[in-house]
mmCIF file as gemmi writes it, N, C-alpha and C atoms, coordinates in Angstrom:
data_model
loop_
_atom_site.group_PDB
_atom_site.id
_atom_site.type_symbol
_atom_site.label_atom_id
_atom_site.label_alt_id
_atom_site.label_comp_id
_atom_site.label_asym_id
_atom_site.label_entity_id
_atom_site.label_seq_id
_atom_site.pdbx_PDB_ins_code
_atom_site.Cartn_x
_atom_site.Cartn_y
_atom_site.Cartn_z
_atom_site.occupancy
_atom_site.B_iso_or_equiv
_atom_site.pdbx_formal_charge
_atom_site.auth_seq_id
_atom_site.auth_asym_id
_atom_site.pdbx_PDB_model_num
ATOM 1 N N . UNK Axp A 1 ? 85.417 131.483 134.575 1 0 ? 1 A 1
ATOM 2 C CA . UNK Axp A 1 ? 84.436 132.666 134.675 1 0 ? 1 A 1
ATOM 3 C C . UNK Axp A 1 ? 83.246 131.832 136.092 1 0 ? 1 A 1
ATOM 4 N N . UNK Axp A 2 ? 83.379 132.819 137.268 1 0 ? 2 A 1
ATOM 5 C CA . UNK Axp A 2 ? 82.441 132.871 138.023 1 0 ? 2 A 1
ATOM 6 C C . UNK Axp A 2 ? 81.099 132.197 137.818 1 0 ? 2 A 1
ATOM 7 N N . UNK Axp A 3 ? 80.862 131.154 138.371 1 0 ? 3 A 1
ATOM 8 C CA . UNK Axp A 3 ? 79.144 130.978 138.048 1 0 ? 3 A 1
ATOM 9 C C . UNK Axp A 3 ? 78.548 131.978 138.436 1 0 ? 3 A 1
ATOM 10 N N . UNK Axp A 4 ? 78.621 132.755 139.469 1 0 ? 4 A 1
ATOM 11 C CA . UNK Axp A 4 ? 77.675 133.727 139.671 1 0 ? 4 A 1
ATOM 12 C C . UNK Axp A 4 ? 77.44 134.805 138.784 1 0 ? 4 A 1
ATOM 13 N N . UNK Axp A 5 ? 78.389 135.133 137.89 1 0 ? 5 A 1
ATOM 14 C CA . UNK Axp A 5 ? 78.377 136.073 136.517 1 0 ? 5 A 1
ATOM 15 C C . UNK Axp A 5 ? 77.714 135.225 135.443 1 0 ? 5 A 1
ATOM 16 N N . UNK Axp A 6 ? 77.202 134.571 135.29 1 0 ? 6 A 1
ATOM 17 C CA . UNK Axp A 6 ? 76.563 133.432 134.219 1 0 ? 6 A 1
ATOM 18 C C . UNK Axp A 6 ? 74.963 133.202 134.484 1 0 ? 6 A 1
ATOM 19 N N . UNK Axp A 7 ? 74.578 132.911 136.073 1 0 ? 7 A 1
ATOM 20 C CA . UNK Axp A 7 ? 73.729 133.033 136.495 1 0 ? 7 A 1
ATOM 21 C C . UNK Axp A 7 ? 73.632 133.482 137.576 1 0 ? 7 A 1
ATOM 22 N N . UNK Axp A 8 ? 72.065 134.122 138.224 1 0 ? 8 A 1
ATOM 23 C CA . UNK Axp A 8 ? 71.975 135.007 139.24 1 0 ? 8 A 1
ATOM 24 C C . UNK Axp A 8 ? 71.736 133.928 140.154 1 0 ? 8 A 1
ATOM 25 N N . UNK Axp A 9 ? 71.598 134.4 141.495 1 0 ? 9 A 1
ATOM 26 C CA . UNK Axp A 9 ? 71.899 133.623 142.798 1 0 ? 9 A 1
ATOM 27 C C . UNK Axp A 9 ? 70.554 132.921 142.915 1 0 ? 9 A 1
ATOM 28 N N . UNK Axp A 10 ? 69.504 133.163 142.201 1 0 ? 10 A 1
ATOM 29 C CA . UNK Axp A 10 ? 68.223 132.715 142.362 1 0 ? 10 A 1
ATOM 30 C C . UNK Axp A 10 ? 68.327 131.268 141.712 1 0 ? 10 A 1
ATOM 31 N N . UNK Axp A 11 ? 69.061 131.334 140.302 1 0 ? 11 A 1
ATOM 32 C CA . UNK Axp A 11 ? 68.937 130.127 139.499 1 0 ? 11 A 1
ATOM 33 C C . UNK Axp A 11 ? 69.929 129.525 140.323 1 0 ? 11 A 1
ATOM 34 N N . UNK Axp A 12 ? 71.199 129.961 140.516 1 0 ? 12 A 1
ATOM 35 C CA . UNK Axp A 12 ? 72.318 128.905 141.532 1 0 ? 12 A 1
ATOM 36 C C . UNK Axp A 12 ? 71.655 128.166 142.22 1 0 ? 12 A 1
ATOM 37 N N . UNK Axp A 13 ? 70.97 128.719 143.204 1 0 ? 13 A 1
ATOM 38 C CA . UNK Axp A 13 ? 70.098 128.107 144.329 1 0 ? 13 A 1
ATOM 39 C C . UNK Axp A 13 ? 69.156 126.669 143.613 1 0 ? 13 A 1
ATOM 40 N N . UNK Axp A 14 ? 68.447 127.161 142.891 1 0 ? 14 A 1
ATOM 41 C CA . UNK Axp A 14 ? 67.561 126.5 142.283 1 0 ? 14 A 1
ATOM 42 C C . UNK Axp A 14 ? 68.092 124.887 141.703 1 0 ? 14 A 1
ATOM 43 N N . UNK Axp A 15 ? 69.679 125.455 141.001 1 0 ? 15 A 1
ATOM 44 C CA . UNK Axp A 15 ? 70.053 124.317 140.343 1 0 ? 15 A 1
ATOM 45 C C . UNK Axp A 15 ? 71.089 123.172 141.709 1 0 ? 15 A 1
ATOM 46 N N . UNK Axp A 16 ? 70.861 123.954 142.577 1 0 ? 16 A 1
ATOM 47 C CA . UNK Axp A 16 ? 72.047 122.988 143.913 1 0 ? 16 A 1
ATOM 48 C C . UNK Axp A 16 ? 70.664 122.323 144.602 1 0 ? 16 A 1
ATOM 49 N N . UNK Axp A 17 ? 69.434 122.766 144.726 1 0 ? 17 A 1
ATOM 50 C CA . UNK Axp A 17 ? 68.458 122.295 145.573 1 0 ? 17 A 1
ATOM 51 C C . UNK Axp A 17 ? 67.91 121.095 144.603 1 0 ? 17 A 1
ATOM 52 N N . UNK Axp A 18 ? 67.769 121.303 143.146 1 0 ? 18 A 1
ATOM 53 C CA . UNK Axp A 18 ? 67.023 120.562 142.24 1 0 ? 18 A 1
ATOM 54 C C . UNK Axp A 18 ? 67.918 119.262 141.699 1 0 ? 18 A 1
ATOM 55 N N . UNK Axp A 19 ? 69.43 120.137 141.265 1 0 ? 19 A 1
ATOM 56 C CA . UNK Axp A 19 ? 70.524 119.184 140.756 1 0 ? 19 A 1
ATOM 57 C C . UNK Axp A 19 ? 69.891 118.043 139.711 1 0 ? 19 A 1
ATOM 58 N N . UNK Axp A 20 ? 69.469 119.539 138.481 1 0 ? 20 A 1
ATOM 59 C CA . UNK Axp A 20 ? 69.282 118.382 137.248 1 0 ? 20 A 1
ATOM 60 C C . UNK Axp A 20 ? 70.352 117.83 136.734 1 0 ? 20 A 1
ATOM 61 N N . UNK Axp A 21 ? 70.06 116.738 136.37 1 0 ? 21 A 1
ATOM 62 C CA . UNK Axp A 21 ? 71.153 115.818 135.351 1 0 ? 21 A 1
ATOM 63 C C . UNK Axp A 21 ? 71.395 115.603 133.715 1 0 ? 21 A 1
ATOM 64 N N . UNK Axp A 22 ? 70.091 116.227 133.129 1 0 ? 22 A 1
ATOM 65 C CA . UNK Axp A 22 ? 69.848 115.783 132.187 1 0 ? 22 A 1
ATOM 66 C C . UNK Axp A 22 ? 69.994 117.17 131.166 1 0 ? 22 A 1
ATOM 67 N N . UNK Axp A 23 ? 69.958 117.232 130.279 1 0 ? 23 A 1
ATOM 68 C CA . UNK Axp A 23 ? 69.871 118.571 129.193 1 0 ? 23 A 1
ATOM 69 C C . UNK Axp A 23 ? 68.854 119.03 129.151 1 0 ? 23 A 1
ATOM 70 N N . UNK Axp A 24 ? 67.72 118.371 129.123 1 0 ? 24 A 1
ATOM 71 C CA . UNK Axp A 24 ? 66.2 119.245 129.151 1 0 ? 24 A 1
ATOM 72 C C . UNK Axp A 24 ? 66.388 119.548 130.696 1 0 ? 24 A 1
ATOM 73 N N . UNK Axp A 25 ? 66.654 118.73 131.544 1 0 ? 25 A 1
ATOM 74 C CA . UNK Axp A 25 ? 66.539 119.248 132.551 1 0 ? 25 A 1
ATOM 75 C C . UNK Axp A 25 ? 66.983 120.231 133.407 1 0 ? 25 A 1
ATOM 76 N N . UNK Axp A 26 ? 68.013 120.918 132.734 1 0 ? 26 A 1
ATOM 77 C CA . UNK Axp A 26 ? 68.026 122.243 133.085 1 0 ? 26 A 1
ATOM 78 C C . UNK Axp A 26 ? 67.453 123.298 132.532 1 0 ? 26 A 1
ATOM 79 N N . UNK Axp A 27 ? 66.697 123.194 131.286 1 0 ? 27 A 1
ATOM 80 C CA . UNK Axp A 27 ? 65.597 124.175 131.278 1 0 ? 27 A 1
ATOM 81 C C . UNK Axp A 27 ? 64.798 124.355 131.892 1 0 ? 27 A 1
ATOM 82 N N . UNK Axp A 28 ? 64.229 123.469 133.08 1 0 ? 28 A 1
ATOM 83 C CA . UNK Axp A 28 ? 63.507 123.384 134.028 1 0 ? 28 A 1
ATOM 84 C C . UNK Axp A 28 ? 63.412 124.476 134.96 1 0 ? 28 A 1
ATOM 85 N N . UNK Axp A 29 ? 64.679 124.964 134.964 1 0 ? 29 A 1
ATOM 86 C CA . UNK Axp A 29 ? 65.288 125.778 135.69 1 0 ? 29 A 1
ATOM 87 C C . UNK Axp A 29 ? 65.456 126.959 135.651 1 0 ? 29 A 1
ATOM 88 N N . UNK Axp A 30 ? 64.677 127.978 136.52 1 0 ? 30 A 1
ATOM 89 C CA . UNK Axp A 30 ? 64.02 129.444 135.974 1 0 ? 30 A 1
ATOM 90 C C . UNK Axp A 30 ? 65.694 129.784 136.189 1 0 ? 30 A 1
ATOM 91 N N . UNK Axp A 31 ? 66.195 130.825 134.906 1 0 ? 31 A 1
ATOM 92 C CA . UNK Axp A 31 ? 66.709 131.565 134.731 1 0 ? 31 A 1
ATOM 93 C C . UNK Axp A 31 ? 67.796 130.617 133.466 1 0 ? 31 A 1
ATOM 94 N N . UNK Axp A 32 ? 67.589 129.856 133.056 1 0 ? 32 A 1
ATOM 95 C CA . UNK Axp A 32 ? 68.57 128.795 132.097 1 0 ? 32 A 1
ATOM 96 C C . UNK Axp A 32 ? 67.326 128.979 130.813 1 0 ? 32 A 1
ATOM 97 N N . UNK Axp A 33 ? 67.672 129.871 130.133 1 0 ? 33 A 1
ATOM 98 C CA . UNK Axp A 33 ? 67.274 129.367 128.746 1 0 ? 33 A 1
ATOM 99 C C . UNK Axp A 33 ? 68.341 128.758 127.71 1 0 ? 33 A 1
ATOM 100 N N . UNK Axp A 34 ? 67.773 128.343 126.545 1 0 ? 34 A 1
ATOM 101 C CA . UNK Axp A 34 ? 68.478 127.476 125.794 1 0 ? 34 A 1
ATOM 102 C C . UNK Axp A 34 ? 70.031 127.702 125.096 1 0 ? 34 A 1
ATOM 103 N N . UNK Axp A 35 ? 69.632 129.541 125.316 1 0 ? 35 A 1
ATOM 104 C CA . UNK Axp A 35 ? 70.845 130.062 124.972 1 0 ? 35 A 1
ATOM 105 C C . UNK Axp A 35 ? 72.334 129.728 126.156 1 0 ? 35 A 1
ATOM 106 N N . UNK Axp A 36 ? 71.709 129.786 127.193 1 0 ? 36 A 1
ATOM 107 C CA . UNK Axp A 36 ? 72.648 129.619 128.366 1 0 ? 36 A 1
ATOM 108 C C . UNK Axp A 36 ? 73.054 128.19 128.275 1 0 ? 36 A 1
ATOM 109 N N . UNK Axp A 37 ? 72.147 127.435 128.4 1 0 ? 37 A 1
ATOM 110 C CA . UNK Axp A 37 ? 71.9 125.852 128.345 1 0 ? 37 A 1
ATOM 111 C C . UNK Axp A 37 ? 73.11 125.414 127.273 1 0 ? 37 A 1
ATOM 112 N N . UNK Axp A 38 ? 72.864 126.101 126.202 1 0 ? 38 A 1
ATOM 113 C CA . UNK Axp A 38 ? 74.272 125.11 125.204 1 0 ? 38 A 1
ATOM 114 C C . UNK Axp A 38 ? 75.759 125.562 125.426 1 0 ? 38 A 1
ATOM 115 N N . UNK Axp A 39 ? 75.327 127.143 125.857 1 0 ? 39 A 1
ATOM 116 C CA . UNK Axp A 39 ? 76.698 127.594 126.209 1 0 ? 39 A 1
ATOM 117 C C . UNK Axp A 39 ? 77.385 126.935 127.511 1 0 ? 39 A 1
ATOM 118 N N . UNK Axp A 40 ? 76.939 127.016 128.412 1 0 ? 40 A 1
ATOM 119 C CA . UNK Axp A 40 ? 77.23 126.626 129.645 1 0 ? 40 A 1
ATOM 120 C C . UNK Axp A 40 ? 77.198 125.098 130.107 1 0 ? 40 A 1
ATOM 121 N N . UNK Axp A 41 ? 75.82 124.511 129.634 1 0 ? 41 A 1
ATOM 122 C CA . UNK Axp A 41 ? 75.163 123.364 130.388 1 0 ? 41 A 1
ATOM 123 C C . UNK Axp A 41 ? 76.164 121.918 130.312 1 0 ? 41 A 1
ATOM 124 N N . UNK Axp A 42 ? 77.702 122.246 129.495 1 0 ? 42 A 1
ATOM 125 C CA . UNK Axp A 42 ? 78.12 121.049 129.987 1 0 ? 42 A 1
ATOM 126 C C . UNK Axp A 42 ? 78.744 121.021 131.415 1 0 ? 42 A 1
ATOM 127 N N . UNK Axp A 43 ? 79.322 122.524 131.639 1 0 ? 43 A 1
ATOM 128 C CA . UNK Axp A 43 ? 79.965 122.952 132.525 1 0 ? 43 A 1
ATOM 129 C C . UNK Axp A 43 ? 79.408 122.29 133.653 1 0 ? 43 A 1
ATOM 130 N N . UNK Axp A 44 ? 78.216 122.801 133.946 1 0 ? 44 A 1
ATOM 131 C CA . UNK Axp A 44 ? 77.196 122.811 135.093 1 0 ? 44 A 1
ATOM 132 C C . UNK Axp A 44 ? 76.747 121.124 135.458 1 0 ? 44 A 1
ATOM 133 N N . UNK Axp A 45 ? 76.502 120.774 134.019 1 0 ? 45 A 1
ATOM 134 C CA . UNK Axp A 45 ? 76.186 119.547 134.33 1 0 ? 45 A 1
ATOM 135 C C . UNK Axp A 45 ? 77.401 118.82 135.262 1 0 ? 45 A 1
ATOM 136 N N . UNK Axp A 46 ? 78.436 118.654 134.233 1 0 ? 46 A 1
ATOM 137 C CA . UNK Axp A 46 ? 79.142 117.978 134.838 1 0 ? 46 A 1
ATOM 138 C C . UNK Axp A 46 ? 79.497 118.363 136.066 1 0 ? 46 A 1
ATOM 139 N N . UNK Axp A 47 ? 79.443 119.709 136.424 1 0 ? 47 A 1
ATOM 140 C CA . UNK Axp A 47 ? 79.675 119.887 137.871 1 0 ? 47 A 1
ATOM 141 C C . UNK Axp A 47 ? 78.595 119.166 138.99 1 0 ? 47 A 1
ATOM 142 N N . UNK Axp A 48 ? 77.394 119.3 138.684 1 0 ? 48 A 1
ATOM 143 C CA . UNK Axp A 48 ? 76.699 118.628 139.463 1 0 ? 48 A 1
ATOM 144 C C . UNK Axp A 48 ? 76.407 117.463 139.358 1 0 ? 48 A 1
ATOM 145 N N . UNK Axp A 49 ? 76.781 116.466 138.456 1 0 ? 49 A 1
ATOM 146 C CA . UNK Axp A 49 ? 77.179 114.943 138.253 1 0 ? 49 A 1
ATOM 147 C C . UNK Axp A 49 ? 78.217 114.697 139.224 1 0 ? 49 A 1
ATOM 148 N N . UNK Axp A 50 ? 79.612 115.415 138.839 1 0 ? 50 A 1
ATOM 149 C CA . UNK Axp A 50 ? 80.541 115.127 140.131 1 0 ? 50 A 1
ATOM 150 C C . UNK Axp A 50 ? 80.027 115.445 141.791 1 0 ? 50 A 1
ATOM 151 N N . UNK Axp A 51 ? 79.467 116.357 141.691 1 0 ? 51 A 1
ATOM 152 C CA . UNK Axp A 51 ? 79.375 116.937 143.803 1 0 ? 51 A 1
ATOM 153 C C . UNK Axp A 51 ? 78.312 115.658 143.614 1 0 ? 51 A 1
ATOM 154 N N . UNK Axp A 52 ? 77.002 114.922 142.766 1 0 ? 52 A 1
ATOM 155 C CA . UNK Axp A 52 ? 76.31 113.786 143.218 1 0 ? 52 A 1
ATOM 156 C C . UNK Axp A 52 ? 76.955 112.407 143.424 1 0 ? 52 A 1
ATOM 157 N N . UNK Axp A 53 ? 78.455 111.919 142.411 1 0 ? 53 A 1
ATOM 158 C CA . UNK Axp A 53 ? 78.616 110.994 142.414 1 0 ? 53 A 1
ATOM 159 C C . UNK Axp A 53 ? 80.101 110.88 143.761 1 0 ? 53 A 1
ATOM 160 N N . UNK Axp A 54 ? 79.864 111.889 144.277 1 0 ? 54 A 1
ATOM 161 C CA . UNK Axp A 54 ? 81.049 112.13 145.147 1 0 ? 54 A 1
ATOM 162 C C . UNK Axp A 54 ? 80.516 112.354 146.458 1 0 ? 54 A 1
ATOM 163 N N . UNK Axp A 55 ? 81.054 111.45 147.491 1 0 ? 55 A 1
ATOM 164 C CA . UNK Axp A 55 ? 80.63 111.775 149.085 1 0 ? 55 A 1
ATOM 165 C C . UNK Axp A 55 ? 81.647 112.775 149.67 1 0 ? 55 A 1
ATOM 166 N N . UNK Axp A 56 ? 81.459 113.449 150.852 1 0 ? 56 A 1
ATOM 167 C CA . UNK Axp A 56 ? 82.283 114.749 151.09 1 0 ? 56 A 1
ATOM 168 C C . UNK Axp A 56 ? 83.538 114.583 151.093 1 0 ? 56 A 1
ATOM 169 N N . UNK Axp A 57 ? 84.058 112.817 151.474 1 0 ? 57 A 1
ATOM 170 C CA . UNK Axp A 57 ? 85.204 113.191 151.408 1 0 ? 57 A 1
ATOM 171 C C . UNK Axp A 57 ? 86.075 112.929 150.006 1 0 ? 57 A 1
ATOM 172 N N . UNK Axp A 58 ? 85.676 112.913 148.953 1 0 ? 58 A 1
ATOM 173 C CA . UNK Axp A 58 ? 85.909 112.935 147.937 1 0 ? 58 A 1
ATOM 174 C C . UNK Axp A 58 ? 85.657 111.442 146.828 1 0 ? 58 A 1
ATOM 175 N N . UNK Axp A 59 ? 85.086 110.435 147.91 1 0 ? 59 A 1
ATOM 176 C CA . UNK Axp A 59 ? 85.174 109.094 147.221 1 0 ? 59 A 1
ATOM 177 C C . UNK Axp A 59 ? 83.66 108.966 146.268 1 0 ? 59 A 1
ATOM 178 N N . UNK Axp A 60 ? 83.844 108.138 145.309 1 0 ? 60 A 1
ATOM 179 C CA . UNK Axp A 60 ? 82.541 107.981 144.38 1 0 ? 60 A 1
ATOM 180 C C . UNK Axp A 60 ? 81.423 107.379 145.139 1 0 ? 60 A 1
ATOM 181 N N . UNK Axp A 61 ? 80.209 107.837 144.497 1 0 ? 61 A 1
ATOM 182 C CA . UNK Axp A 61 ? 79.149 107.536 145.741 1 0 ? 61 A 1
ATOM 183 C C . UNK Axp A 61 ? 78.033 106.215 144.504 1 0 ? 61 A 1
ATOM 184 N N . UNK Axp A 62 ? 77.381 105.455 145.229 1 0 ? 62 A 1
ATOM 185 C CA . UNK Axp A 62 ? 77.25 104.543 144.008 1 0 ? 62 A 1
ATOM 186 C C . UNK Axp A 62 ? 75.873 104.248 144.183 1 0 ? 62 A 1
ATOM 187 N N . UNK Axp A 63 ? 75.006 105.354 144.964 1 0 ? 63 A 1
ATOM 188 C CA . UNK Axp A 63 ? 73.72 105.067 145.536 1 0 ? 63 A 1
ATOM 189 C C . UNK Axp A 63 ? 72.857 106.178 144.128 1 0 ? 63 A 1
ATOM 190 N N . UNK Axp A 64 ? 73.591 106.828 143.48 1 0 ? 64 A 1
ATOM 191 C CA . UNK Axp A 64 ? 72.684 107.635 142.867 1 0 ? 64 A 1
ATOM 192 C C . UNK Axp A 64 ? 73.117 107.175 141.043 1 0 ? 64 A 1
ATOM 193 N N . UNK Axp A 65 ? 72.186 107.233 140.492 1 0 ? 65 A 1
ATOM 194 C CA . UNK Axp A 65 ? 72.672 106.972 138.891 1 0 ? 65 A 1
ATOM 195 C C . UNK Axp A 65 ? 71.659 108.657 138.61 1 0 ? 65 A 1
ATOM 196 N N . UNK Axp A 66 ? 72.799 108.806 137.527 1 0 ? 66 A 1
ATOM 197 C CA . UNK Axp A 66 ? 72.405 109.962 136.708 1 0 ? 66 A 1
ATOM 198 C C . UNK Axp A 66 ? 72.521 109.847 135.299 1 0 ? 66 A 1
ATOM 199 N N . UNK Axp A 67 ? 71.09 110.428 134.593 1 0 ? 67 A 1
ATOM 200 C CA . UNK Axp A 67 ? 70.936 110.128 133.455 1 0 ? 67 A 1
ATOM 201 C C . UNK Axp A 67 ? 71.578 111.446 132.309 1 0 ? 67 A 1
ATOM 202 N N . UNK Axp A 68 ? 72.103 110.737 131.307 1 0 ? 68 A 1
ATOM 203 C CA . UNK Axp A 68 ? 72.885 112.107 130.501 1 0 ? 68 A 1
ATOM 204 C C . UNK Axp A 68 ? 72.521 112.07 129.166 1 0 ? 68 A 1
ATOM 205 N N . UNK Axp A 69 ? 71.166 112.817 128.462 1 0 ? 69 A 1
ATOM 206 C CA . UNK Axp A 69 ? 71.008 112.724 127.625 1 0 ? 69 A 1
ATOM 207 C C . UNK Axp A 69 ? 71.371 113.84 126.497 1 0 ? 69 A 1
ATOM 208 N N . UNK Axp A 70 ? 72.57 114.11 126.481 1 0 ? 70 A 1
ATOM 209 C CA . UNK Axp A 70 ? 73.634 114.686 125.859 1 0 ? 70 A 1
ATOM 210 C C . UNK Axp A 70 ? 73.694 114.275 124.104 1 0 ? 70 A 1
């Protein structure tokens, strides 16, 4: 399912800007409630984590530490 079906553009832009990396951090994003977080949170957090830990060439980045509290 495409991301824009789950969240509107404003919510996706805020996720891209803030890059939440925790389960509770998703709830700080306007447009993400507990129901959507519980249903889609793992996928979105995984995608954000993958983006933050790889550089543009797909190589791992070692300068970012992410916290996972799921």
